[in-house]
Structure formats: structure tokens, C-alpha cells
N, C-alpha and C positions, 0 to 999 in steps of 0.2 A: 504493500500500500504506500510505500515511500514515493512512488512515482506520482501519486495523486496529491499527497500532502506529507510533509515531514515536519516534526516538531521544531526543527531549527530553521525552517523557512522564515525569512524576514517579512512577514505579511504587513506589519505596521509600517516598516520602512518603505516597502513597495507602495503602499497607499499614500504615505506622506510624499514620496517621490512623484507619484502621479499628480498630486495637488500642486507641488512646487513646479514641476515641469510645465503643467498647464498654465500656471500664472506667468512663468518666464516666457512661454510662447506667446501669450496674449500681450504682454508688455513689449516684447521685441517686434511682434507683428504690428502693433500700434505705432512703434517708432519707424520701422522700415516701410510699412504699408501692406495692404492686402495682396499686392501683386506677388509677394513672396510665396504665397500658397495658391495662386491662381492656376488655372488650367490654360497655359499659354503656349509653351514651346516644349521641345524635347528636353532642353536643359532644365526647364521648370519641373518636368516630370522626374528627372534624375535628382533634382534638389529635394523634391518631396519624399522620394524613396530614401535618400540619405538622412533626412530629418527623422523619418520613421525608424530607421536603423539605429540612429543615435539614441532616440527615446527608448527603444527596446533595450539597448545595452545599458542605459542608466537604470532601468527598472528591473532588469533581470541578471545583471552581472556586477562585477566589482567596480565598474566605472562610477566615479563619484558624481554627485549632483553638480558640483562646481565645474568639474572637467566637462561634463556633458553640456552644461549651459554655455560654456565658452565655445564648445564645438558648434552648437546651434547658432550662437551669435556670429561665429565666423562664417558659417554657411549663409546666414542672412546677409552678412556684409558682402560676401562674394556675389550673391544674387542681386543685391542693390547695385554693386559696381557693374555687373554684366548688363543689367537693365539700362544703366546710364550709357555704357559703351555702345549698346545696341542702338540707342537713339542717336548717338553721336556719329557712329560709323556704320553706314548702310551695308558695307561688305560683311562686317561681323554679323549683322542681323540676318543677312542672306545665308551665311554659313550655319548659324545656330538655329534659325527659325525655318519652319516649313512655309512655303508659299501657298496661298489659297489655290484650289484646283477646281476648275469648272467641271461639273458632272453632267450638266445639260446646257445646251445653248438654245434658249427658247424651249420649244417642245421636242427638240432633238436630243436624245440620250447619247452622250459621248462614251461609247462602250470601252474604248481604249483607256480613257481616264478612270472609268470604274474599275477596270482590271488593274491599272497602275496603283490605285488606292486600295485594292483588295476589298471592294464593296460589291455585294451582289445586287443585281437589278431589283430583286424583291425587297431588299433593304431600302433602296432608293424609293421605290413605289410606296413602301410603308411610311417613309418620311413625308412623301407628297400627301398621302392620306392624312397624316398628322398635321399637315399645314393647310388642311381644308381645300386641297386641289381636287376639283371635280372632273376637270378634263385638262389635258396637257396644254391647251391653248392659253390657259391661265398662267402658265409658267414663263417668266422672263429668263430665269437662270436658276440653277441649283449649284451651290458652291460648297465644297469641302473646305472649311476654314482651317487656318493654321493651328487652331486649338483642337481639331478633331471633330468639332461640331459641324452639322450640315445645315446650311441656311437655304431656305426656299424664298426666292424673290418673285413675287407675283407680278404679272404683266402690268397691273394697275399701279403697283409700287414704282415701276420703272418710269412711268410718266411723271411722277412726283419727284423722283430723285435723279436729277440730271448729272450728278457727280459720278454715278456708277459707270465704269468703263471696263469692259471685259478684257482689254489689253493688259490689265494689271494682274491677271490670273494666268496660271499655267494652263496649257491645253488650248 
């Protein structure tokens, strides 16, 4: 039964660590900003996994609370610096971030782009249903965003938004 619970498991230390790490993350996120945990780019995903790993090591191993908090602060600082550098240098942004990808051009499904993004046509159609598309003529474009989200731009939306230009998208 030791694999379920052992008398020398530091349950109270783990619970206290949970509370302390929660407070540290809230404070650091308020300082750095929500973008630190947002679903934006590949590097943001890697960052979130790293934070989870650090929290796990704090709560389940001999890593001290102070050491783990410094690790988290360091990762948040790196994320802050990278977000600044991405805004400053477009080449770095292109290297780190995915470009949006057109999945449809009007009512024409771009099968090559679906294959490139590893999205099934059924998934695209489900997304169109979720966006209240009743027929394909209502679609101006469907875009796989750099965050991994799929946006459906209705034909009526395109009349209102003159800034949308398909040349800024892959495909």
C-alpha cells in the first residue's frame, strides 16, 4: 500500500507548496501579463509545458519553493523578452510563430492546405456548422490561425472589414 500512501509523504508540505506556487504564478502573471500563458505560438506552448514541469518538480521532489519560483520567474522573463523581440524583429517572429493558413478561399476548400495542416475535411465542415454556415456561399474564408484556432469569416463580414487581405496568409 506504500504506492498509494506512505506515512512519510509530505502531504502538508505539498498542499502548502500548491498554495504558494499558485500565489507566485498569479503575482508574476500580473507583472508580466496574461500573454505568458496564452495560446499563441509554438514557443508559448513549450513555455507552458516547462512551467508545468517546474511546478511538478516543486510539488513532488526535493526542488525547493524558492528555487522553483526563481525558475518560473526566469521563464516568465524569457517569455517577456521573446515577446518584445518578436514585435521588434519580424524575422524572429516568422521563425518562432506559425503563419495563418487559408483553409478555404471563399466557398472553395483548399485541400492541399488541409493536408498540410493535418485537418480532415469533416473537421472543417464541423467548424463551419459551429459558425452557423448554412451553405458555402456564406463563407469568405476559413483561416487556421497561428494559435491553432480556426476562424470562419462570413461573406457579410468581408464587406464590413476592408482590412482583410488574403495575401497575408499562407496558401
